N, CA, C and O atoms as CSV, one atom per row, in Angstrom:
chain,resi,resn,atom,element,x,y,z
A,1,MET,N,N,-30.323,6.821,-29.540
A,1,MET,CA,C,-29.369,7.100,-30.711
A,1,MET,C,C,-28.107,5.837,-30.113
A,1,MET,O,O,-27.599,5.857,-28.992
A,2,ALA,N,N,-27.916,5.154,-30.841
A,2,ALA,CA,C,-26.555,3.972,-30.714
A,2,ALA,C,C,-25.554,4.699,-30.851
A,2,ALA,O,O,-25.300,5.582,-31.670
A,3,VAL,N,N,-24.713,4.075,-29.581
A,3,VAL,CA,C,-23.317,4.578,-29.680
A,3,VAL,C,C,-22.384,3.923,-30.687
A,3,VAL,O,O,-22.405,2.709,-30.891
A,4,VAL,N,N,-21.385,4.949,-31.446
A,4,VAL,CA,C,-20.775,4.323,-32.681
A,4,VAL,C,C,-19.358,4.709,-32.390
A,4,VAL,O,O,-18.998,5.755,-31.851
A,5,ASN,N,N,-18.401,3.473,-32.925
A,5,ASN,CA,C,-17.174,3.667,-32.339
A,5,ASN,C,C,-16.570,5.025,-33.006
A,5,ASN,O,O,-16.387,5.269,-34.199
A,6,THR,N,N,-16.337,5.774,-31.943
A,6,THR,CA,C,-15.971,7.103,-32.073
A,6,THR,C,C,-14.449,7.142,-31.542
A,6,THR,O,O,-13.783,6.113,-31.429
A,7,SER,N,N,-14.166,7.885,-31.360
A,7,SER,CA,C,-12.834,8.555,-30.454
A,7,SER,C,C,-13.216,8.923,-29.193
A,7,SER,O,O,-14.377,9.308,-29.049
A,8,VAL,N,N,-12.201,8.871,-27.886
A,8,VAL,CA,C,-12.969,9.073,-26.728
A,8,VAL,C,C,-12.835,10.661,-26.901
A,8,VAL,O,O,-13.656,11.168,-26.135
A,9,ALA,N,N,-12.321,11.380,-27.409
A,9,ALA,CA,C,-12.513,12.757,-27.462
A,9,ALA,C,C,-13.724,13.419,-28.103
A,9,ALA,O,O,-14.127,14.536,-27.781
A,10,ASP,N,N,-14.242,12.690,-28.981
A,10,ASP,CA,C,-15.483,13.148,-30.019
A,10,ASP,C,C,-16.451,12.674,-28.912
A,10,ASP,O,O,-17.311,13.496,-28.595
A,11,PHE,N,N,-16.455,11.712,-28.393
A,11,PHE,CA,C,-17.593,11.103,-27.469
A,11,PHE,C,C,-17.598,11.944,-26.127
A,11,PHE,O,O,-18.636,12.144,-25.496
A,12,ILE,N,N,-16.440,12.388,-25.766
A,12,ILE,CA,C,-16.902,13.336,-24.449
A,12,ILE,C,C,-17.593,14.692,-25.339
A,12,ILE,O,O,-18.696,15.132,-25.014
A,13,LYS,N,N,-17.129,15.037,-26.013
A,13,LYS,CA,C,-17.439,16.269,-26.727
A,13,LYS,C,C,-19.074,15.943,-26.927
A,13,LYS,O,O,-19.920,16.530,-26.253
A,14,THR,N,N,-19.376,15.041,-27.828
A,14,THR,CA,C,-20.899,14.865,-28.000
A,14,THR,C,C,-21.751,14.792,-26.551
A,14,THR,O,O,-22.797,15.411,-26.357
A,15,THR,N,N,-21.061,13.868,-25.524
A,15,THR,CA,C,-21.655,14.471,-24.370
A,15,THR,C,C,-21.757,15.828,-23.689
A,15,THR,O,O,-22.790,16.427,-23.387
A,16,GLU,N,N,-20.499,16.201,-23.505
A,16,GLU,CA,C,-20.655,17.988,-23.072
A,16,GLU,C,C,-21.988,18.372,-24.238
A,16,GLU,O,O,-22.826,18.832,-23.462
A,17,HIS,N,N,-22.385,18.408,-25.116
A,17,HIS,CA,C,-23.058,19.030,-25.512
A,17,HIS,C,C,-24.427,18.584,-25.374
A,17,HIS,O,O,-25.378,19.340,-25.575
A,18,LEU,N,N,-24.525,17.599,-25.099
A,18,LEU,CA,C,-26.308,16.846,-24.238
A,18,LEU,C,C,-26.204,17.518,-23.215
A,18,LEU,O,O,-27.075,18.377,-23.078
A,19,LEU,N,N,-25.104,17.406,-22.085
A,19,LEU,CA,C,-25.367,18.297,-20.823
A,19,LEU,C,C,-25.656,19.442,-20.843
A,19,LEU,O,O,-26.432,19.954,-20.034
A,20,THR,N,N,-24.806,20.339,-22.221
A,20,THR,CA,C,-25.230,21.698,-22.141
A,20,THR,C,C,-26.718,22.050,-22.479
A,20,THR,O,O,-27.504,22.786,-21.883
A,21,THR,N,N,-26.901,21.127,-23.884
A,21,THR,CA,C,-28.311,21.325,-24.118
A,21,THR,C,C,-29.698,21.223,-23.063
A,21,THR,O,O,-30.710,21.914,-22.949
A,22,ILE,N,N,-29.257,20.168,-22.465
A,22,ILE,CA,C,-30.180,19.516,-21.065
A,22,ILE,C,C,-30.223,20.741,-20.416
A,22,ILE,O,O,-31.363,21.197,-20.326
A,23,VAL,N,N,-29.167,21.549,-19.843
A,23,VAL,CA,C,-29.344,22.355,-18.791
A,23,VAL,C,C,-29.982,23.629,-19.170
A,23,VAL,O,O,-30.623,24.337,-18.392
A,24,VAL,N,N,-29.704,23.945,-20.774
A,24,VAL,CA,C,-30.615,25.285,-21.373
A,24,VAL,C,C,-32.143,24.979,-21.657
A,24,VAL,O,O,-33.039,25.752,-21.996
A,25,ASN,N,N,-32.167,23.678,-21.425
A,25,ASN,CA,C,-33.604,23.085,-21.612
A,25,ASN,C,C,-34.259,22.449,-20.306
A,25,ASN,O,O,-35.217,21.679,-20.233
A,26,ALA,N,N,-33.367,23.059,-19.166
A,26,ALA,CA,C,-33.882,22.827,-18.121
A,26,ALA,C,C,-35.458,22.560,-17.576
A,26,ALA,O,O,-35.960,21.668,-16.892
A,27,ALA,N,N,-36.005,23.818,-18.239
A,27,ALA,CA,C,-37.557,23.979,-17.725
A,27,ALA,C,C,-38.199,22.616,-18.194
A,27,ALA,O,O,-38.849,21.852,-17.480
A,28,ASP,N,N,-37.904,22.461,-19.481
A,28,ASP,CA,C,-38.698,21.352,-19.938
A,28,ASP,C,C,-38.010,19.822,-19.756
A,28,ASP,O,O,-38.507,18.816,-20.263
A,29,LEU,N,N,-37.157,19.820,-19.193
A,29,LEU,CA,C,-36.466,18.491,-18.901
A,29,LEU,C,C,-36.015,18.234,-17.469
A,29,LEU,O,O,-35.097,17.465,-17.182
A,30,ALA,N,N,-36.752,18.955,-16.569
A,30,ALA,CA,C,-36.581,18.819,-14.852
A,30,ALA,C,C,-36.454,17.195,-14.670
A,30,ALA,O,O,-35.470,16.724,-14.100
A,31,HIS,N,N,-37.428,16.422,-15.147
A,31,HIS,CA,C,-37.753,14.990,-14.606
A,31,HIS,C,C,-36.181,14.683,-14.742
A,31,HIS,O,O,-35.675,14.290,-13.691
A,32,LEU,N,N,-35.262,14.796,-15.913
A,32,LEU,CA,C,-34.045,14.186,-16.144
A,32,LEU,C,C,-33.033,14.771,-15.451
A,32,LEU,O,O,-31.883,14.401,-15.689
A,33,GLU,N,N,-33.294,15.827,-14.434
A,33,GLU,CA,C,-31.948,16.135,-13.789
A,33,GLU,C,C,-31.108,15.763,-13.279
A,33,GLU,O,O,-29.965,16.206,-13.389
A,34,PRO,N,N,-31.594,14.510,-12.329
A,34,PRO,CA,C,-30.856,13.453,-11.442
A,34,PRO,C,C,-30.059,12.699,-12.406
A,34,PRO,O,O,-28.974,12.145,-12.234
A,35,THR,N,N,-30.684,12.766,-13.300
A,35,THR,CA,C,-29.709,11.881,-14.445
A,35,THR,C,C,-28.749,12.675,-15.008
A,35,THR,O,O,-27.651,12.261,-15.379
A,36,ARG,N,N,-29.099,13.710,-15.076
A,36,ARG,CA,C,-28.096,14.552,-15.647
A,36,ARG,C,C,-26.944,14.684,-14.782
A,36,ARG,O,O,-25.854,14.431,-15.295
A,37,GLU,N,N,-26.978,15.054,-13.489
A,37,GLU,CA,C,-26.121,15.409,-12.658
A,37,GLU,C,C,-25.497,14.076,-12.684
A,37,GLU,O,O,-24.284,14.233,-12.828
A,38,LYS,N,N,-25.895,12.501,-12.584
A,38,LYS,CA,C,-24.997,11.702,-12.865
A,38,LYS,C,C,-23.961,11.654,-13.879
A,38,LYS,O,O,-22.740,11.538,-13.774
A,39,LEU,N,N,-24.808,11.781,-14.998
A,39,LEU,CA,C,-23.835,11.900,-16.349
A,39,LEU,C,C,-22.753,12.821,-16.138
A,39,LEU,O,O,-21.657,12.463,-16.570
A,40,GLY,N,N,-22.841,14.018,-15.519
A,40,GLY,CA,C,-21.936,14.951,-15.422
A,40,GLY,C,C,-21.076,14.313,-14.592
A,40,GLY,O,O,-20.022,14.115,-15.197
A,41,THR,N,N,-21.039,13.817,-13.260
A,41,THR,CA,C,-20.031,13.234,-12.477
A,41,THR,C,C,-19.476,12.020,-13.082
A,41,THR,O,O,-18.283,11.767,-12.914
A,42,ALA,N,N,-20.293,11.178,-13.828
A,42,ALA,CA,C,-19.227,9.945,-14.437
A,42,ALA,C,C,-18.420,10.882,-15.616
A,42,ALA,O,O,-17.198,10.737,-15.584
A,43,LEU,N,N,-18.970,11.879,-16.714
A,43,LEU,CA,C,-18.141,12.419,-17.539
A,43,LEU,C,C,-16.813,12.945,-16.666
A,43,LEU,O,O,-15.702,12.625,-17.089
A,44,ASP,N,N,-16.916,13.691,-15.540
A,44,ASP,CA,C,-15.846,14.083,-14.861
A,44,ASP,C,C,-14.602,12.886,-14.474
A,44,ASP,O,O,-13.382,13.047,-14.469
A,45,GLY,N,N,-15.262,11.870,-14.218
A,45,GLY,CA,C,-14.479,10.488,-13.767
A,45,GLY,C,C,-13.588,9.956,-14.908
A,45,GLY,O,O,-12.539,9.320,-14.799
A,46,VAL,N,N,-14.257,10.368,-16.076
A,46,VAL,CA,C,-13.950,9.880,-17.255
A,46,VAL,C,C,-12.617,10.710,-17.741
A,46,VAL,O,O,-11.570,10.225,-18.170
A,47,LYS,N,N,-12.935,12.052,-17.560
A,47,LYS,CA,C,-11.906,13.032,-17.771
A,47,LYS,C,C,-10.586,12.924,-17.064
A,47,LYS,O,O,-9.469,13.139,-17.533
A,48,VAL,N,N,-11.077,12.373,-15.273
A,48,VAL,CA,C,-9.740,12.449,-14.590
A,48,VAL,C,C,-8.977,10.779,-15.171
A,48,VAL,O,O,-7.756,10.725,-15.320
A,49,ALA,N,N,-9.605,9.893,-15.367
A,49,ALA,CA,C,-9.043,8.744,-15.951
A,49,ALA,C,C,-8.329,8.874,-16.808
A,49,ALA,O,O,-7.252,8.279,-16.757
A,50,ILE,N,N,-8.691,9.806,-18.074
A,50,ILE,CA,C,-7.524,10.255,-18.750
A,50,ILE,C,C,-6.524,10.860,-18.692
A,50,ILE,O,O,-5.545,10.605,-19.393
A,51,VAL,N,N,-6.576,11.700,-17.914
A,51,VAL,CA,C,-5.518,12.435,-17.350
A,51,VAL,C,C,-4.699,11.921,-16.643
A,51,VAL,O,O,-3.556,12.182,-17.016
A,52,ARG,N,N,-4.765,11.205,-15.649
A,52,ARG,CA,C,-4.066,10.067,-14.941
A,52,ARG,C,C,-3.583,9.021,-16.343
A,52,ARG,O,O,-2.370,8.922,-16.527
A,53,GLN,N,N,-4.392,8.371,-17.166
A,53,GLN,CA,C,-3.903,7.429,-17.919
A,53,GLN,C,C,-2.557,8.134,-18.879
A,53,GLN,O,O,-1.688,7.383,-19.321
A,54,THR,N,N,-2.508,9.685,-19.139
A,54,THR,CA,C,-1.626,10.253,-19.998
A,54,THR,C,C,-0.605,10.446,-19.294
A,54,THR,O,O,0.502,10.315,-19.815
A,55,THR,N,N,-0.738,10.824,-17.870
A,55,THR,CA,C,0.267,10.897,-17.226
A,55,THR,C,C,1.095,9.595,-16.717
A,55,THR,O,O,2.262,9.715,-16.346
A,56,THR,N,N,0.472,8.436,-16.722
A,56,THR,CA,C,0.999,7.165,-16.286
A,56,THR,C,C,1.809,6.977,-17.546
A,56,THR,O,O,3.006,6.705,-17.458
A,57,ARG,N,N,1.123,7.129,-18.886
A,57,ARG,CA,C,2.145,6.816,-19.944
A,57,ARG,C,C,2.882,7.891,-20.299
A,57,ARG,O,O,3.130,7.832,-21.503
A,58,ALA,N,N,3.289,8.741,-19.838
A,58,ALA,CA,C,4.334,9.544,-19.849
A,58,ALA,C,C,5.434,9.177,-19.100
A,58,ALA,O,O,6.571,9.077,-19.562
A,59,GLN,N,N,5.056,8.935,-17.718
A,59,GLN,CA,C,5.934,7.885,-16.867
A,59,GLN,C,C,6.636,7.008,-17.196
A,59,GLN,O,O,7.854,6.986,-17.019
A,60,ALA,N,N,5.827,5.963,-17.840
A,60,ALA,CA,C,5.938,4.946,-18.337
A,60,ALA,C,C,7.303,5.137,-19.590
A,60,ALA,O,O,8.369,4.525,-19.514
A,61,GLN,N,N,7.007,5.940,-20.489
A,61,GLN,CA,C,7.915,6.369,-21.139
A,61,GLN,C,C,9.313,6.797,-20.838
A,61,GLN,O,O,10.354,6.508,-21.427
A,62,GLN,N,N,9.067,7.701,-19.578
A,62,GLN,CA,C,10.247,8.356,-18.860
A,62,GLN,C,C,11.293,7.296,-18.442
A,62,GLN,O,O,12.513,7.328,-18.600
A,63,ALA,N,N,10.504,6.333,-17.862
A,63,ALA,CA,C,11.061,4.823,-17.122
A,63,ALA,C,C,11.636,4.242,-18.178
A,63,ALA,O,O,12.755,3.811,-17.900
A,64,SER,N,N,11.323,4.074,-19.220
A,64,SER,CA,C,12.158,3.307,-20.705
A,64,SER,C,C,13.372,3.976,-20.870
A,64,SER,O,O,14.437,3.362,-20.921
A,65,ARG,N,N,13.261,5.619,-20.988
A,65,ARG,CA,C,14.363,6.220,-21.143
A,65,ARG,C,C,15.812,6.035,-19.929
A,65,ARG,O,O,17.029,5.965,-20.098
A,66,ASP,N,N,15.034,6.011,-18.861
A,66,ASP,CA,C,15.925,5.796,-17.696
A,66,ASP,C,C,16.739,4.804,-17.955
A,66,ASP,O,O,17.949,4.862,-18.172
A,67,LEU,N,N,15.794,3.553,-17.919
A,67,LEU,CA,C,16.430,1.949,-17.895
A,67,LEU,C,C,17.248,2.011,-19.352
A,67,LEU,O,O,18.185,1.213,-19.375
A,68,ASP,N,N,17.133,2.563,-20.207
A,68,ASP,CA,C,17.564,2.327,-21.510
A,68,ASP,C,C,19.209,3.130,-21.043
A,68,ASP,O,O,20.248,2.470,-21.070
A,69,ALA,N,N,19.185,4.529,-20.662
A,69,ALA,CA,C,20.620,5.067,-19.699
A,69,ALA,C,C,21.416,4.333,-18.921
A,69,ALA,O,O,22.641,4.446,-18.881
A,70,ALA,N,N,20.607,3.396,-18.143
A,70,ALA,CA,C,21.375,2.813,-17.193
A,70,ALA,C,C,21.566,1.756,-17.486
A,70,ALA,O,O,22.454,1.189,-16.849
A,71,LEU,N,N,21.040,1.178,-18.282
A,71,LEU,CA,C,21.800,-0.123,-19.160
A,71,LEU,C,C,23.178,0.302,-19.968
A,71,LEU,O,O,24.265,-0.268,-19.868
A,72,ILE,N,N,22.917,1.253,-20.652
A,72,ILE,CA,C,24.675,1.801,-21.055
A,72,ILE,C,C,25.471,1.971,-20.545
A,72,ILE,O,O,26.624,1.699,-20.882
A,73,GLU,N,N,24.938,2.721,-19.091
A,73,GLU,CA,C,26.110,2.884,-18.078
A,73,GLU,C,C,26.863,1.919,-17.881
A,73,GLU,O,O,28.079,1.788,-18.017
A,74,VAL,N,N,25.810,1.025,-17.443
A,74,VAL,CA,C,26.283,-0.496,-16.851
A,74,VAL,C,C,26.782,-1.274,-17.880
A,74,VAL,O,O,27.592,-2.092,-17.443
A,75,ARG,N,N,26.591,-1.350,-19.260
A,75,ARG,CA,C,27.526,-1.855,-19.913
A,75,ARG,C,C,28.953,-1.234,-20.098
A,75,ARG,O,O,29.981,-1.911,-20.133
A,76,ASP,N,N,28.905,0.048,-20.205
A,76,ASP,CA,C,30.411,0.933,-20.743
A,76,ASP,C,C,31.014,0.533,-19.380
A,76,ASP,O,O,32.206,0.235,-19.443
A,77,LEU,N,N,30.281,0.446,-17.825
A,77,LEU,CA,C,31.073,0.337,-16.762
A,77,LEU,C,C,31.899,-1.317,-16.451
A,77,LEU,O,O,32.927,-1.618,-15.844
A,78,SER,N,N,30.859,-2.128,-17.206
A,78,SER,CA,C,31.254,-3.298,-16.799
A,78,SER,C,C,32.373,-3.734,-18.209
A,78,SER,O,O,33.281,-4.542,-18.015
A,79,THR,N,N,32.209,-3.243,-19.264
A,79,THR,CA,C,33.480,-3.457,-20.088
A,79,THR,C,C,34.681,-2.757,-19.338
A,79,THR,O,O,35.726,-3.398,-19.218
A,80,ARG,N,N,34.599,-1.582,-18.867
A,80,ARG,CA,C,36.073,-1.083,-18.077
A,80,ARG,C,C,36.570,-1.792,-17.103
A,80,ARG,O,O,37.760,-1.782,-16.789
A,81,LEU,N,N,35.564,-2.549,-16.482
A,81,LEU,CA,C,36.271,-3.272,-15.413
A,81,LEU,C,C,36.887,-4.762,-16.098
A,81,LEU,O,O,37.758,-5.350,-15.456
A,82,ARG,N,N,36.420,-5.328,-17.376
A,82,ARG,CA,C,36.718,-6.613,-17.674
A,82,ARG,C,C,37.980,-6.138,-18.550
A,82,ARG,O,O,38.866,-6.962,-18.780
A,83,ASN,N,N,38.075,-4.881,-19.023
A,83,ASN,CA,C,39.571,-4.378,-19.610
A,83,ASN,C,C,40.889,-4.264,-18.617
A,83,ASN,O,O,42.056,-4.469,-18.952
A,84,GLY,N,N,40.505,-3.962,-17.580
A,84,GLY,CA,C,40.976,-3.584,-16.236
A,84,GLY,C,C,41.594,-5.295,-15.738
A,84,GLY,O,O,42.814,-5.404,-15.617
A,85,ILE,N,N,40.941,-6.221,-15.544
A,85,ILE,CA,C,41.085,-7.289,-15.469
A,85,ILE,C,C,41.517,-7.885,-16.357
A,85,ILE,O,O,41.722,-9.056,-16.035
A,86,ARG,N,N,41.772,-7.660,-17.359
A,86,ARG,CA,C,42.686,-8.226,-18.435
A,86,ARG,C,C,43.951,-7.755,-18.611
A,86,ARG,O,O,44.920,-8.449,-18.919
A,87,ALA,N,N,43.948,-6.303,-18.372
A,87,ALA,CA,C,44.873,-5.511,-18.038
A,87,ALA,C,C,45.884,-6.119,-16.685
A,87,ALA,O,O,47.102,-5.965,-16.593
A,88,GLN,N,N,45.288,-6.594,-16.037
A,88,GLN,CA,C,46.175,-6.796,-14.586
A,88,GLN,C,C,46.643,-8.475,-14.829
A,88,GLN,O,O,47.747,-8.956,-14.575
A,89,TYR,N,N,45.799,-8.973,-15.229
A,89,TYR,CA,C,46.104,-10.500,-15.059
A,89,TYR,C,C,47.066,-10.863,-16.803
A,89,TYR,O,O,47.842,-11.799,-16.997
A,90,GLY,N,N,46.729,-9.975,-17.630
A,90,GLY,CA,C,47.147,-10.668,-19.225
A,90,GLY,C,C,45.950,-11.569,-19.898
A,90,GLY,O,O,45.396,-12.508,-19.326
A,91,VAL,N,N,45.773,-11.283,-20.709
A,91,VAL,CA,C,44.861,-11.749,-21.893
A,91,VAL,C,C,44.675,-13.394,-22.174
A,91,VAL,O,O,43.670,-13.930,-22.641
A,92,LYS,N,N,46.084,-14.129,-21.705
A,92,LYS,CA,C,46.257,-15.263,-21.501
A,92,LYS,C,C,46.165,-15.870,-20.117
A,92,LYS,O,O,46.414,-17.074,-20.164
A,93,ALA,N,N,45.941,-15.512,-19.130
A,93,ALA,CA,C,45.935,-15.949,-18.202
A,93,ALA,C,C,44.863,-17.020,-17.619
A,93,ALA,O,O,43.727,-16.602,-17.845
A,94,GLU,N,N,44.860,-17.956,-17.110
A,94,GLU,CA,C,43.674,-18.849,-17.300
A,94,GLU,C,C,43.054,-18.372,-15.834
A,94,GLU,O,O,42.019,-18.964,-15.526
A,95,LYS,N,N,43.606,-17.255,-14.763
A,95,LYS,CA,C,42.957,-16.432,-13.918
A,95,LYS,C,C,41.331,-15.787,-14.159
A,95,LYS,O,O,40.344,-15.732,-13.426
A,96,LEU,N,N,41.592,-15.370,-15.477
A,96,LEU,CA,C,40.565,-14.865,-16.190
A,96,LEU,C,C,38.924,-15.581,-16.191
A,96,LEU,O,O,37.879,-14.935,-16.273
A,97,THR,N,N,39.025,-16.769,-16.100
A,97,THR,CA,C,38.019,-17.557,-16.167
A,97,THR,C,C,37.418,-17.423,-14.721
A,97,THR,O,O,36.299,-17.920,-14.596
A,98,GLU,N,N,37.935,-16.873,-13.678
A,98,GLU,CA,C,37.204,-16.579,-12.437
A,98,GLU,C,C,36.316,-15.508,-12.397
A,98,GLU,O,O,35.327,-15.531,-11.663
A,99,PHE,N,N,36.618,-14.459,-13.210
A,99,PHE,CA,C,36.086,-13.491,-13.540
A,99,PHE,C,C,34.652,-13.496,-15.112
A,99,PHE,O,O,34.042,-12.580,-15.664
A,100,GLY,N,N,34.653,-14.936,-15.294
A,100,GLY,CA,C,33.843,-15.228,-16.437
A,100,GLY,C,C,34.436,-14.811,-17.772
A,100,GLY,O,O,33.807,-15.015,-18.811
A,101,LEU,N,N,35.287,-14.399,-17.772
A,101,LEU,CA,C,36.607,-13.966,-18.891
A,101,LEU,C,C,37.010,-15.115,-19.831
A,101,LEU,O,O,37.668,-15.941,-19.199
A,102,GLN,N,N,36.871,-15.399,-20.910
A,102,GLN,CA,C,37.689,-16.286,-21.818
A,102,GLN,C,C,39.071,-15.978,-22.243
A,102,GLN,O,O,39.371,-15.328,-23.245
A,103,PRO,N,N,40.072,-16.625,-21.192
A,103,PRO,CA,C,41.765,-16.457,-21.652
A,103,PRO,C,C,41.512,-16.761,-23.337
A,103,PRO,O,O,40.520,-17.195,-23.923
A,104,ARG,N,N,42.782,-16.360,-23.810
A,104,ARG,CA,C,43.180,-16.660,-25.101
A,104,ARG,C,C,44.108,-17.604,-24.843
A,104,ARG,O,O,44.966,-17.525,-23.963
A,105,ARG,N,N,43.923,-18.636,-25.715
A,105,ARG,CA,C,44.677,-19.837,-25.724
A,105,ARG,C,C,45.388,-19.919,-27.249
A,105,ARG,O,O,44.963,-19.259,-28.197
A,106,PRO,N,N,46.397,-20.722,-27.323
A,106,PRO,CA,C,47.016,-21.002,-28.449
A,106,PRO,C,C,46.466,-21.938,-29.196
A,106,PRO,O,O,46.085,-22.923,-28.563
A,107,PRO,N,N,46.293,-21.955,-30.380
A,107,PRO,CA,C,45.660,-23.452,-30.920
A,107,PRO,C,C,46.466,-24.642,-30.969
A,107,PRO,O,O,46.008,-25.560,-31.648
A,108,PHE,N,N,47.621,-24.830,-30.366
A,108,PHE,CA,C,48.239,-25.976,-30.331
A,108,PHE,C,C,47.999,-26.703,-28.913
A,108,PHE,O,O,48.321,-27.862,-28.655
A,109,THR,N,N,47.391,-25.826,-28.078
A,109,THR,CA,C,46.833,-26.284,-26.987
A,109,THR,C,C,45.482,-27.524,-26.864
A,109,THR,O,O,45.312,-28.461,-26.084
A,110,ARG,N,N,44.717,-27.029,-27.966
A,110,ARG,CA,C,43.650,-27.740,-28.090
A,110,ARG,C,C,43.730,-29.049,-27.846
A,110,ARG,O,O,44.927,-29.231,-27.621
A,111,VAL,N,N,43.063,-30.274,-27.739
A,111,VAL,CA,C,43.075,-31.461,-27.929
A,111,VAL,C,C,42.236,-31.679,-29.031
A,111,VAL,O,O,41.233,-30.990,-29.215
A,112,SER,N,N,42.575,-32.590,-29.776
A,112,SER,CA,C,41.778,-32.921,-31.186
A,112,SER,C,C,41.290,-34.447,-30.631
A,112,SER,O,O,41.906,-35.278,-29.963
A,113,LYS,N,N,40.189,-34.457,-31.083
A,113,LYS,CA,C,39.652,-36.166,-30.921
A,113,LYS,C,C,40.306,-37.019,-32.158
A,113,LYS,O,O,40.346,-36.415,-33.230
A,114,LYS,N,N,40.723,-38.093,-32.137
A,114,LYS,CA,C,41.544,-39.165,-32.948
A,114,LYS,C,C,40.340,-39.597,-33.579
A,114,LYS,O,O,39.436,-39.901,-32.800
A,115,LYS,N,N,40.108,-39.698,-34.791
A,115,LYS,CA,C,38.926,-40.741,-35.200
A,115,LYS,C,C,39.491,-42.242,-35.008
A,115,LYS,O,O,40.603,-42.660,-34.685
A,116,ALA,N,N,38.441,-42.800,-35.293
A,116,ALA,CA,C,38.098,-44.087,-35.232
A,116,ALA,C,C,38.624,-44.852,-36.422
A,116,ALA,O,O,38.414,-44.094,-37.369
A,117,PRO,N,N,39.198,-45.955,-36.882
A,117,PRO,CA,C,39.719,-46.407,-37.936
A,117,PRO,C,C,38.121,-46.727,-38.490
A,117,PRO,O,O,37.319,-47.260,-37.724
A,118,GLU,N,N,37.819,-46.433,-39.591
A,118,GLU,CA,C,36.559,-47.045,-40.408
A,118,GLU,C,C,36.580,-48.622,-40.921
A,118,GLU,O,O,37.522,-49.294,-41.341
A,119,THR,N,N,35.520,-48.876,-40.775
A,119,THR,CA,C,35.472,-50.634,-41.086
A,119,THR,C,C,34.850,-50.439,-42.314
A,119,THR,O,O,34.514,-49.290,-42.602
A,120,ALA,N,N,34.639,-51.333,-43.077
A,120,ALA,CA,C,33.971,-51.592,-44.497
A,120,ALA,C,C,32.571,-51.773,-43.808
A,120,ALA,O,O,32.515,-52.303,-42.699
A,121,PRO,N,N,31.912,-51.520,-44.184
A,121,PRO,CA,C,30.132,-51.625,-44.076
A,121,PRO,C,C,30.271,-53.327,-44.534
A,121,PRO,O,O,31.221,-53.904,-45.063
A,122,PRO,N,N,28.835,-53.893,-44.073
A,122,PRO,CA,C,29.008,-55.741,-44.453
A,122,PRO,C,C,28.225,-55.316,-45.898
A,122,PRO,O,O,27.474,-54.432,-46.311
A,123,SER,N,N,28.811,-56.371,-46.321
A,123,SER,CA,C,28.005,-56.331,-47.745
A,123,SER,C,C,26.429,-56.601,-48.212
A,123,SER,O,O,25.636,-57.183,-47.473
A,124,THR,N,N,26.256,-56.356,-48.865
A,124,THR,CA,C,24.448,-56.479,-49.040
A,124,THR,C,C,23.966,-57.707,-50.134
A,124,THR,O,O,22.937,-57.730,-50.811
A,125,ALA,N,N,25.080,-58.733,-50.071
A,125,ALA,CA,C,24.709,-60.046,-51.034
A,125,ALA,C,C,23.250,-60.490,-50.569
A,125,ALA,O,O,22.755,-60.348,-49.451
A,126,PRO,N,N,22.674,-61.074,-51.730
A,126,PRO,CA,C,21.443,-61.602,-51.185
A,126,PRO,C,C,21.595,-63.176,-50.426
A,126,PRO,O,O,22.440,-64.040,-50.661
A,127,ALA,N,N,20.682,-63.194,-49.631
A,127,ALA,CA,C,20.907,-64.144,-48.668
A,127,ALA,C,C,20.739,-65.701,-49.506
A,127,ALA,O,O,21.362,-66.687,-49.112
A,128,ASP,N,N,19.820,-65.745,-50.689
A,128,ASP,CA,C,19.878,-67.512,-51.258
A,128,ASP,C,C,20.791,-67.198,-52.457
A,128,ASP,O,O,20.216,-66.975,-53.523
A,129,SER,N,N,22.323,-67.143,-52.425
A,129,SER,CA,C,22.693,-67.164,-53.636
A,129,SER,C,C,22.879,-68.692,-54.221
A,129,SER,O,O,23.861,-68.786,-54.957
A,130,SER,N,N,22.170,-69.843,-54.049
A,130,SER,CA,C,22.603,-70.996,-54.563
A,130,SER,C,C,22.860,-71.307,-56.018
A,130,SER,O,O,22.885,-70.139,-56.404
A,131,PRO,N,N,23.047,-71.936,-56.988
A,131,PRO,CA,C,23.119,-72.087,-58.198
A,131,PRO,C,C,21.665,-72.699,-58.616
A,131,PRO,O,O,21.265,-73.777,-58.175
A,132,GLY,N,N,20.699,-71.637,-59.795
A,132,GLY,CA,C,19.727,-72.433,-60.423
A,132,GLY,C,C,18.634,-71.401,-59.322
A,132,GLY,O,O,17.454,-71.715,-59.474
A,133,SER,N,N,18.836,-70.372,-58.381
A,133,SER,CA,C,17.853,-69.689,-57.761
A,133,SER,C,C,17.810,-68.644,-58.703
A,133,SER,O,O,16.652,-68.303,-58.944
A,134,THR,N,N,18.649,-68.034,-59.303
A,134,THR,CA,C,18.458,-66.596,-60.207
A,134,THR,C,C,18.443,-67.296,-61.497
A,134,THR,O,O,19.234,-68.160,-61.873
A,135,PRO,N,N,16.918,-66.553,-62.447
A,135,PRO,CA,C,16.957,-66.764,-63.497
A,135,PRO,C,C,18.407,-66.455,-64.681
A,135,PRO,O,O,19.074,-65.477,-64.341
A,136,ASP,N,N,18.809,-67.042,-65.720
A,136,ASP,CA,C,19.636,-66.664,-66.512
A,136,ASP,C,C,19.052,-65.766,-67.494
A,136,ASP,O,O,18.075,-66.069,-68.179
A,137,LYS,N,N,19.566,-64.836,-67.542
A,137,LYS,CA,C,19.026,-63.735,-68.947
A,137,LYS,C,C,19.257,-64.850,-70.216
A,137,LYS,O,O,18.218,-65.384,-70.605
A,138,GLN,N,N,19.930,-65.066,-70.580
A,138,GLN,CA,C,20.123,-65.878,-71.602
A,138,GLN,C,C,19.391,-66.940,-72.121
A,138,GLN,O,O,19.063,-67.057,-73.302
A,139,SER,N,N,19.060,-67.958,-70.930
A,139,SER,CA,C,18.193,-68.845,-71.236
A,139,SER,C,C,16.897,-68.628,-71.230
A,139,SER,O,O,16.163,-69.600,-71.404
A,140,ALA,N,N,16.223,-67.096,-70.998
A,140,ALA,CA,C,14.922,-66.709,-71.064
A,140,ALA,C,C,14.648,-66.582,-72.584
A,140,ALA,O,O,13.496,-66.427,-72.990
A,141,LYS,N,N,15.804,-66.652,-73.497
A,141,LYS,CA,C,15.475,-65.901,-75.057
A,141,LYS,C,C,14.919,-67.100,-75.422
A,141,LYS,O,O,14.443,-67.242,-76.548
């Protein structure tokens, strides 16, 4: 019998059925007893691994929820501290930069770069401008 892509639960169910039917027919299948025992042990290992996987998945999901809650708390407390620092020193104090905060600066204190005067681009006149080098449109008639 070929193994077909089935769910793990279906695979376990069919394997348990196989083991049960072998036990029922033990008199006829005595020569398969060592293999049946190995299959039973291996199937128990699969069930233990599934339980461990489920437990680990649940722990990972709980860890994610714990991480989210901790990040929310850290974000809230950080905001409170930043606001407290601003309240202590004022929103315009340069001391705020020490804490990684941006002070409010009036727009007139910003230095603007002066633009360099624009120069006219060089002309793109033809290099050979001697008389007679360009055909005269009227003489072509």
